[in-house]
C-alpha positions as a printed Julia matrix, in Angstrom:
73×3 Matrix{Float64}:
 -32.25    8.44  -16.21
 -29.17    7.09  -17.96
 -25.52    7.81  -17.47
 -23.01    9.19  -19.93
 -19.73    7.34  -19.92
 -16.5     8.68  -21.32
 -13.44    6.58  -21.93
  -9.96    8.0   -21.56
  -6.47    6.64  -20.96
  -5.7     5.74  -17.37
  -2.38    4.6   -15.96
  -1.89    1.36  -14.0
  -1.24    3.51  -10.92
  -4.55    5.33  -11.39
  -6.37    2.01  -11.81
  -4.87    0.88   -8.52
  -5.76    4.15   -6.73
  -9.26    4.58   -8.16
 -10.49    1.0    -8.58
  -8.55   -1.88   -7.07
  -7.68   -0.33   -3.7
 -11.16    1.17   -3.16
 -12.72   -2.12   -4.29
 -10.78   -3.92   -1.56
 -12.01   -1.32    0.96
 -15.63   -2.04   -0.02
 -15.02   -5.77    0.25
 -13.61   -5.21    3.76
 -16.53   -3.0     4.84
 -14.44    0.19    4.84
 -16.66    2.29    2.57
 -15.82    5.47    4.48
 -12.32    5.28    2.94
 -13.86    5.44   -0.54
 -15.81    8.56    0.36
 -12.69   10.1     1.95
 -10.73    9.48   -1.27
 -13.49   11.1    -3.31
 -13.6    14.1    -0.97
  -9.8    14.42   -1.01
  -9.97   14.81   -4.8
 -12.86   17.29   -4.72
 -15.57   14.95   -5.99
 -19.1    16.27   -5.39
 -21.24   14.22   -2.98
 -23.65   13.07   -5.72
 -20.8    11.63   -7.8
 -19.01   10.2    -4.76
 -22.15    8.2    -3.94
 -22.4     6.96   -7.54
 -18.71    6.01   -7.42
 -19.33    4.03   -4.22
 -22.4     2.37   -5.79
 -20.27    1.27   -8.75
 -17.63   -0.19   -6.44
 -20.34   -2.05   -4.5
 -21.45   -3.7    -7.74
 -17.83   -4.56   -8.51
 -17.42   -6.1    -5.07
 -20.43   -8.37   -5.71
 -19.33   -9.39   -9.21
 -17.82  -12.83   -9.59
 -14.32  -12.97  -11.11
 -15.53  -15.05  -14.07
 -18.47  -12.77  -14.97
 -18.23  -10.9   -18.25
 -17.81   -7.15  -17.87
 -20.51   -6.3   -20.38
 -23.12   -8.22  -18.35
 -22.95   -6.11  -15.2
 -25.52   -3.46  -14.4
 -25.82   -0.98  -11.58
 -28.37   -2.25   -9.16
């Protein structure tokens, strides 16, 4: 089963809140904070788990890897 992806404008503050800060939590082993953020914003459990999976991939991705080469594992 594939995933549909939509692209929309996002502010630098939203990038920090939804990607960079949660990514640092995953890197520090604080995944429960990611799920708490998702719950706080009303994200359904299924999507919260997918969000966490995506952040896990991001945490394992080397800084010099090309974005278009990453896949969800």
